[in-house]
VOGU-3710 file (C-alpha; in Angstrom, 3 decimals, decimal comma):
1> xxxxxxxxxx> 35,722/156,096/70,874  34,605/159,108/68,860  34,452/162,861/69,430  31,270/164,690/68,559  29,804/168,153/69,129  26,013/167,970/69,143  23,971/171,111/69,617  22,736/171,737/73,131  19,114/171,923/71,985  19,364/168,426/70,488
11> xxxxxxxxxx> 20,934/166,994/73,640  18,194/168,467/75,805  15,572/166,929/73,491  17,263/163,548/74,027  17,108/164,113/77,785  13,392/164,931/77,590  12,597/161,902/75,407  14,712/159,485/77,455  17,114/158,753/74,593  19,895/160,093/76,872
21> xxxxxxxxxx> 19,787/158,802/80,447  22,044/158,068/83,406  23,457/154,700/84,450  21,803/153,879/87,751  25,091/154,032/89,690  25,207/157,810/89,184  24,223/159,554/92,413  21,705/162,361/92,552  23,214/165,634/93,644  22,414/169,249/92,865
31> xxxxxxxxxx> 24,461/172,166/91,718  24,061/175,303/93,799  22,215/178,368/92,574  25,385/180,411/92,122  27,033/177,702/90,048  23,988/177,364/87,797  23,982/181,111/87,146  27,652/180,922/86,171  26,899/178,001/83,829  24,078/179,933/82,139
41> xxxxxxxxxx> 26,364/182,921/81,687  28,892/180,647/79,951  26,284/179,267/77,545  24,768/182,666/76,704  28,249/183,963/75,878  28,951/180,884/73,723  32,082/180,215/75,746  33,549/176,682/75,754  31,922/174,133/78,048  33,625/171,086/79,554
51> xxxxxxxxxx> 33,563/167,851/77,579  30,703/165,444/78,297  30,999/161,676/77,915  28,430/159,096/76,866  28,296/155,330/76,398  26,279/153,665/73,666  23,864/151,075/75,042  23,423/147,489/73,907  26,947/146,300/74,651  28,742/144,224/77,257
61> xxxxxxxxxx> 28,326/146,780/80,055  24,612/146,506/80,785  23,484/149,073/83,310  20,032/149,811/84,563  19,250/153,363/83,521  17,157/156,241/84,818  16,238/159,665/83,421  18,021/162,828/84,465  16,367/164,756/87,270  13,450/166,664/85,811
71> xxxxxxxxxx> 12,861/164,235/82,939  11,035/161,588/84,952  8,255/161,413/82,316  10,749/159,456/80,193  10,918/156,607/82,722  10,534/153,224/81,058  12,085/154,391/77,794  15,106/152,405/76,612  17,978/154,903/76,137  20,402/155,026/73,226
81> xxxxxxxxxx> 23,101/156,717/75,296  24,156/156,729/78,953  25,715/159,896/80,348  28,950/159,090/82,197  30,266/162,625/82,641  28,366/165,909/82,545  25,363/164,953/84,671  25,165/168,169/86,655  25,838/170,450/83,710  23,180/168,843/81,510
91> xxxxxxxxxx> 20,711/168,445/84,390  21,060/172,123/85,278  20,765/173,234/81,640  17,795/170,941/81,034  15,899/172,255/84,041  16,823/175,899/83,438  16,439/176,089/79,637  14,004/173,360/78,614  11,591/172,533/81,416  8,514/174,590/82,263
101> xxxxxxxxxx> 9,030/174,144/85,998  11,379/175,833/88,479  14,897/174,447/88,840  15,635/172,323/91,905  18,826/173,692/93,434  20,396/174,652/96,772  21,694/177,836/98,348  25,167/178,408/99,767  24,210/176,606/102,991  22,866/173,554/101,179
111> xxxxxxxxxx> 19,200/174,443/101,747  16,842/173,250/99,004  15,554/175,947/96,658  13,286/176,152/93,633  14,322/178,935/91,261  13,460/180,403/87,871  16,325/181,832/85,831  16,125/185,100/83,897  18,497/187,267/81,943  18,517/191,055/82,251
121> xxxxxxxxxx> 18,292/192,135/78,613  19,851/195,566/79,126  22,906/194,121/80,892  23,163/191,204/78,472  23,637/193,456/75,442  26,339/195,382/77,246  29,910/194,249/77,863  30,423/190,473/78,206  32,216/191,099/81,498  28,825/191,961/83,014
131> xxxxxxxxxx> 27,153/188,739/81,865  27,355/187,054/85,289  25,400/189,953/86,767  22,844/189,703/83,969  21,781/186,186/85,029  19,247/186,393/87,846  17,367/183,707/89,762  14,040/184,351/91,461  11,898/182,221/93,830  9,160/179,853/92,727
141> xxxxxxxxxx> 6,531/182,656/92,850  8,824/184,789/90,631  8,891/187,612/93,173  12,278/188,623/94,583  12,177/190,169/98,049  14,627/191,585/100,585  14,484/192,830/104,170  13,206/189,465/105,473  10,639/189,233/102,638  9,091/192,592/103,548
151> xxxxxxxxxx> 10,277/194,495/100,463  9,639/193,488/96,828  12,611/194,363/94,624  11,613/192,465/91,474  8,205/191,121/90,449  8,195/188,843/87,398  4,964/187,013/88,174  3,352/187,819/84,781  4,552/188,190/81,204  3,662/191,871/81,299
161> xxxxxxxxxx> 5,828/192,421/84,384  8,683/190,462/82,808  8,578/192,628/79,712  8,291/195,842/81,708  11,345/194,914/83,782  13,239/193,704/80,696  13,928/190,224/82,136  13,660/187,328/79,673  12,762/183,875/81,135  15,517/181,533/80,000
171> xxxxxxxxxx> 13,302/178,450/80,019  11,678/179,817/76,823  14,912/179,989/74,858  14,262/176,787/72,837  10,492/177,323/72,578  10,260/179,383/69,408  6,474/179,895/69,525  6,407/181,146/73,129  9,525/183,257/72,590  7,801/185,002/69,669
181> xxxxxxxxxx> 4,772/185,754/71,859  7,065/187,188/74,546  9,005/189,188/71,904  5,777/190,702/70,607  4,696/191,784/74,079  8,138/193,256/74,761  8,400/195,427/71,637  4,812/196,651/72,006  5,781/198,393/75,212  8,227/200,747/73,509
191> xxxxxxxxxx> 9,406/201,174/69,907  12,986/201,396/71,197  12,694/197,777/72,256  12,882/196,683/68,598  16,548/197,581/68,474  17,155/196,213/71,990  15,587/192,905/71,025  17,605/192,734/67,839  20,841/193,089/69,835  19,615/190,619/72,450
201> xxxxxxxxxx> 18,797/188,080/69,766  22,240/188,498/68,186  24,297/188,459/71,390  22,305/186,005/73,505  19,533/183,966/71,900  21,509/182,956/68,818  24,409/181,896/71,026  22,228/179,597/73,120  20,254/178,177/70,191  23,409/177,280/68,277
211> xxxxxxxxxx> 25,501/176,221/71,292  27,553/173,038/70,816  28,573/170,614/73,539  31,883/168,758/73,027  31,225/165,088/73,679  33,221/161,867/73,788  31,176/158,826/72,757  32,283/155,417/74,007  31,160/152,504/71,814  28,851/149,766/73,069
221> xxxxxxxxxx> 31,799/147,353/72,986  33,496/149,153/75,894  34,009/146,730/78,796  32,425/147,381/82,173  35,841/147,581/83,810  36,846/150,307/81,348  33,549/152,149/81,829  34,022/152,201/85,592  37,657/153,282/85,336  36,744/156,117/82,982
231> xxxxxxxxxx> 33,821/157,169/85,136  35,941/157,433/88,266  38,682/159,402/86,506  36,260/162,002/85,155  34,222/162,244/88,366  36,966/162,987/90,887  35,025/165,949/92,236  32,062/163,813/93,259  31,629/161,166/95,934  33,736/158,023/95,472
241> xxxxxxxxxx> 31,917/155,262/93,642  32,019/151,814/95,197  31,775/148,409/93,566  28,461/147,620/95,245  26,791/150,570/93,495  28,253/149,541/90,154  27,081/145,950/90,545  23,658/147,168/91,657  23,290/148,974/88,333  24,680/146,123/86,199
251> xxxxxxxxxx> 22,673/143,402/87,937  19,523/145,494/87,568  20,281/145,781/83,859  20,681/142,020/83,418  18,169/141,159/80,669  18,480/137,402/81,239  17,277/137,762/84,812  14,421/140,038/83,790  13,369/137,571/81,102  13,472/134,637/83,529
261> xxxxxxxxxx> 11,879/136,261/86,587  9,924/139,148/85,087  11,708/141,794/87,151  15,176/143,220/87,641  17,538/141,918/90,325  17,671/144,130/93,427  21,133/143,693/94,934  20,565/146,227/97,770  17,424/144,347/98,824  19,286/141,008/98,870
271> xxxxxxxxxx> 22,211/142,495/100,812  19,825/144,019/103,349  18,238/140,600/103,883  21,621/138,906/104,353  23,069/141,602/106,613  19,917/141,809/108,748  19,896/138,056/109,317  23,608/137,963/110,180  23,599/140,999/112,484  20,443/139,838/114,245
281> xxxxxxxxxx> 22,055/136,504/115,125  25,528/137,931/115,703  25,687/141,625/116,749  29,451/141,569/116,142  28,580/142,132/112,467  27,035/145,535/113,173  24,325/147,526/114,912  21,252/147,481/112,664  19,896/150,611/114,343  22,973/152,451/113,045
291> xxxxxxxxxx> 22,226/151,323/109,488  23,476/148,686/107,078  26,841/150,438/106,741  27,733/149,712/110,360  30,086/146,748/110,773  30,315/144,074/108,077  30,048/145,872/104,740  28,701/144,928/101,348  32,272/145,165/100,022  33,441/142,622/102,621
301> xxxxxxxxxx> 30,726/140,247/101,488  31,505/140,725/97,790  35,202/140,124/98,412  34,433/136,842/100,146  32,215/135,813/97,213  35,025/136,687/94,784  37,559/134,673/96,787  35,298/131,613/96,733  34,518/132,007/93,022  38,133/132,466/91,923
311> xxxxxxxxxx> 39,280/129,588/94,154  36,811/127,212/92,523  37,662/128,483/89,040  41,345/127,850/89,724  40,594/124,258/90,814  38,758/123,568/87,540  41,348/125,313/85,385  39,015/128,176/84,409  41,052/130,731/86,335  44,678/131,400/87,115
321> xxxxxxxxxx> 44,618/132,868/90,609  42,582/133,306/93,758  41,795/136,995/94,001  39,306/139,581/95,212  40,628/142,719/93,583  38,318/145,393/92,257  38,361/143,891/88,787  37,316/140,490/90,161  34,313/142,099/91,792  33,363/144,088/88,718
331> xxxxxxxxxx> 33,574/140,923/86,601  31,381/138,947/89,023  28,402/137,762/86,910  24,946/137,880/88,444  24,540/134,128/87,936  27,733/133,464/89,917  26,775/135,910/92,645  23,447/134,126/93,073  25,310/130,804/93,120  27,936/131,708/95,719
341> xxxxxxxxxx> 26,202/134,324/97,908  24,161/131,773/99,927  27,314/129,769/100,715  29,163/132,903/101,844  26,186/134,064/103,924  26,119/130,670/105,661  29,895/130,861/106,136  29,647/134,285/107,781  27,054/132,779/110,118  29,678/130,224/111,139
351> xxxxxxxxxx> 32,238/133,044/111,532  29,872/134,833/113,916  29,617/131,681/116,051  33,403/131,234/115,916  33,929/134,793/117,172  31,457/134,155/119,982  33,570/131,165/121,044  36,512/133,583/121,174  34,363/135,842/123,425  34,123/138,555/120,726
361> xxxxxxxxxx> 30,435/139,477/120,509  30,255/143,248/119,974  31,354/145,216/116,939  33,515/147,524/119,033  35,445/144,546/120,409  36,265/143,080/116,976  40,021/143,365/116,331  39,896/143,221/112,509  36,785/143,223/110,348  38,902/142,538/107,264
371> xxxxxxxxxx> 40,205/139,250/108,674  36,678/137,866/108,526  36,673/137,989/104,707  39,202/135,184/104,078  37,862/133,287/107,096  34,372/133,183/105,568  35,794/132,110/102,203  37,784/129,300/103,840  34,730/128,067/105,724  32,710/128,082/102,476
381> xxxxxxxxxx> 35,440/126,024/100,788  36,268/123,425/103,456  32,859/123,292/105,146  32,608/121,115/108,242  36,351/120,458/108,274  36,587/123,579/110,456  34,295/121,918/113,011  36,723/119,135/113,851  39,036/119,528/116,829  42,057/119,794/114,558
391> xxxxxxxxxx> 40,309/122,152/112,139  39,082/124,569/114,784  42,457/124,533/116,514  44,214/125,491/113,283  41,661/128,179/112,407  41,945/129,551/115,951  45,729/129,650/115,781  45,595/131,398/112,398  43,055/133,887/113,735  44,971/134,801/116,880
401> xxxxxxxxxx> 48,278/135,124/115,032  46,577/137,552/112,671  45,182/139,565/115,589  48,109/139,524/118,024  50,707/139,826/115,258  48,622/142,736/113,867  48,891/141,251/110,386  45,714/142,833/108,962  46,547/146,460/109,676  47,755/147,397/106,173
411> xxxxxxxxxx> 47,021/146,322/102,611  45,022/143,110/102,776  44,177/141,880/99,249  47,375/139,884/98,765  47,112/138,476/102,308  43,504/137,449/101,600  44,697/135,351/98,667  47,589/133,706/100,512  45,536/133,008/103,623  42,681/131,392/101,707
421> xxxxxxxxxx> 44,927/129,021/99,774  47,286/128,256/102,657  44,656/127,913/105,379  42,514/125,638/103,199  45,525/123,393/102,551  46,520/123,437/106,250  43,039/122,554/107,513  42,718/119,794/104,919  46,223/118,555/105,766  47,189/118,865/102,094
431> xxxxxxxxxx> 50,339/120,711/103,198  52,203/120,488/106,517  53,535/124,049/106,184  51,692/126,624/108,303  50,177/129,708/106,625  52,382/132,790/106,316  50,143/134,671/108,741  50,908/132,074/111,429  54,596/131,768/110,587  55,355/135,485/110,261
441> xxxxxxxxxx> 53,370/136,821/113,212  55,503/138,285/115,999  54,545/139,650/119,398  57,499/141,213/121,226  57,535/141,717/124,984  57,679/145,485/124,762  54,521/145,591/122,609  52,467/145,143/125,773  53,630/148,528/127,041  52,360/150,264/123,900
451> xxxxxxxxxx> 48,883/148,696/123,850  46,907/151,578/125,342  43,749/152,038/123,227  41,191/150,147/121,155  42,926/151,416/118,019  45,129/148,341/118,279  43,862/144,920/117,257  46,199/143,260/119,764  44,687/145,377/122,578  41,210/144,064/121,735
461> xxxxxxxxxx> 42,632/140,579/121,296  44,141/140,389/124,789  40,911/141,769/126,247  38,966/138,918/124,573  41,533/136,287/125,579  41,266/137,312/129,230  37,540/136,607/129,096  38,012/133,393/127,128  40,500/131,969/129,617  38,025/132,325/132,490
471> xxxxxxxxxx> 38,044/135,810/134,040  35,346/136,246/136,706  33,771/139,640/137,303  34,537/141,324/140,612  30,882/142,089/141,365  28,942/139,327/139,590  31,130/136,554/140,984  28,816/133,575/140,505  30,456/132,390/137,238  33,153/133,360/134,715
481> xxxxxxxxxx> 32,369/135,995/132,130  30,867/134,691/128,897  29,347/136,241/125,748  25,943/136,742/127,372  27,407/138,332/130,512  29,640/140,629/128,453  26,526/142,312/127,085  24,227/141,901/130,095  26,715/143,250/132,644  28,077/145,990/130,338
491> xxxxxxxxxx> 31,591/144,604/130,524  34,410/146,827/129,292  38,108/147,426/129,828  38,571/148,958/133,304  41,759/150,444/134,763  43,083/148,580/137,816  45,545/151,067/139,358  44,331/154,685/138,989  46,743/156,872/137,040  46,948/159,598/139,697
501> xxxxxxxxxx> 48,024/157,094/142,304  50,723/155,534/140,105  52,153/158,942/139,219  52,173/159,928/142,887  54,037/156,734/143,818  56,690/157,531/141,164  56,614/153,878/140,122  59,196/152,602/137,629  56,400/151,611/135,248  54,432/154,838/135,690
511> xxxxxxxxxx> 54,815/155,660/131,985  52,927/152,444/131,183  49,939/153,112/133,428  47,559/153,208/130,407  48,790/149,893/129,035  46,490/146,876/128,677  48,626/145,381/131,490  46,903/147,789/133,892  43,431/147,063/132,495  41,027/144,155/132,649
521> xxxxxxxxxx> 37,464/143,274/131,553  34,980/144,102/134,312  31,319/145,048/134,601  30,079/148,597/134,903  28,747/147,733/138,359  32,171/146,564/139,552  33,851/149,693/138,187  31,660/151,908/140,384  33,448/150,541/143,458  36,928/150,956/141,960
531> xxxxxxxxxx> 37,920/154,313/143,373  41,178/154,983/145,138  43,926/152,421/145,731  43,253/148,743/144,933  43,972/147,844/148,577  41,018/150,022/149,518  38,411/149,225/146,859  39,059/145,462/146,891  37,857/145,271/150,491  34,543/146,815/149,515
541> xxxxxxxxxx> 34,135/144,492/146,525  35,001/141,457/148,655  32,450/142,409/151,313  29,719/142,916/148,681  30,503/139,520/147,177  29,959/137,772/150,511  33,071/135,689/149,889  35,908/134,935/152,247  38,938/137,057/151,386  41,009/134,117/150,123
551> xxxxxxxxxx> 38,162/133,055/147,815  37,877/136,567/146,460  41,626/136,526/145,831  41,005/133,488/143,637  38,502/135,606/141,631  41,134/138,329/141,204  43,637/135,725/140,041  41,314/134,667/137,177  42,360/137,953/135,544  46,017/136,838/135,613
561> xxxxxxxxxx> 46,721/139,242/138,476  48,777/138,668/141,617  46,314/139,561/144,441  49,070/140,258/146,957  50,497/143,019/144,750  47,049/144,654/144,630  46,531/144,415/148,382  49,941/146,011/148,851  49,153/148,648/146,176  52,547/147,782/144,682
571> xxxxxxxxxx> 52,198/148,846/141,043  55,653/147,766/139,850  55,302/144,278/141,327  51,790/144,004/139,911  52,852/145,246/136,467  55,830/142,917/136,050  53,937/139,857/137,236  50,906/140,514/135,069  52,975/141,363/131,976  54,634/137,941/132,343
581> xxxxxxxxxx> 51,279/136,191/132,599  49,804/138,094/129,660  52,794/137,150/127,509  52,145/133,512/128,393  48,488/134,015/127,401  49,538/135,479/124,059  52,060/132,700/123,560  49,413/130,043/124,121  46,975/131,678/121,676  49,600/132,087/118,962
591> xxxxxxxxxx> 51,083/128,639/119,530  54,637/129,964/119,744  56,994/128,247/122,167  59,128/131,313/122,863  58,555/135,034/122,531  61,765/137,009/122,855  62,629/140,568/121,963  63,468/140,536/118,256  63,865/136,748/118,148  61,052/134,309/117,434
601> xx> 61,360/130,521/117,616  58,892/127,759/116,988
//
């Protein structure tokens, strides 16, 4: 690393020629008009500017590059330096001081603007405290208006009008020939302007033309991990940078791929293809109409790839641990991504089918998205071993312990690693010991009372288990609910006893009226009949079904509900009976023989 202080004019020449460019992971964003004026005031006063940072090209960290905004004519040029910090400062200065086009900026409300920047000569040669007021921006036509554009307050549309008003166009400051022409026109207006220009040249132009930019230069040997760490530390004010964007830039800069295929690798295009195929077959992975960011994310996919890669490297002795930390993703070579991505994509396809067998088919019903990452990695490792009766039973038990024990609600990276290694060994029967997620999961009786919203994975889990175990809708009674009927009949969690009624009855369990115990999966059509006390609305539903009352009671019982308690509108009896049955449902899914308060036995 070295510290340098190149002159601003030389840096802007590098921007124009393409010798200084951006790594492609840098986002485009604009400084506002007010901020640009403040920056120009700083430069014209020769006040210190923040340190910029560059990376020499040609090293380990190969990034696809692109010119700074406004220097697009340099596209295709191989840069010598990549700008890691200082993008907005140099972009603003390049457009305002070097380019012969208006600056692309925004106003205080974020509305796009195109502005020219001038300096009021008379104010500029006064006290430095007035320098901010001396910097003026005008619209693209160079005419400043007020009163809803009815009144012209400043017209700088020609050189003559600029000189008459005493406003120097700052985009001429490094163009000596054009500045001399402007100077000549200015002094010809009035002999007094000779002295004014002399002061302006001393106090403004010389400052800009000799301005130095402090710059840290990182050598080409800097690792990609270090580059990314440095970039994020110096860009805290911007939007967070994710690994997918970094890999997009590095994969696009992979010269081996370009040499072999004649074009750069487009990671976003490949991810779009994978995500579209997965979400089309299995909507649980996301709603494509809401965009690629909905549901299963690119980071989820990359983590699964990293888990598979590090697992295989550990088996061959090339790696020490199974991991999917940020560094593992950043160090994921393009060749390895292309090797493992198809296997992970196929594994996620299996995961989608597995979730459908658990009656989880919509993104909003998915308890944990993160739990799918190790599951996909395990499937990619063990393959069809998960399709055997024993394999699917073990995967199912692991999955439901993770959901009902709410094991994936916090930090997940270390659990990913343990679950991959332990679940692989368990499915393959290499080890008789169950995975930690299965062993450590606990579901206490009182947890049922607190499951009141979809914010809880266990809430969504019990909802899915009720469907899986055979719940029949109370309107569409011809067959049990299944994945197709969940979507077709607009099935959702519906409240059984209305809250107002339970409060009025002063039931012992009134405080738990919003619990999952008092809710069940039913169609939208059935819910339209569910007004008033259960004893009342059940009669209407039974009559619409055309069933005998005892047969309809059998339908009610498929939801693990005591029909007699509903007919009697006895909330406490209903609640206690159903809570017992739901605990038995949870127990069966988790494979635990007993579930006691604070005490778990196998």
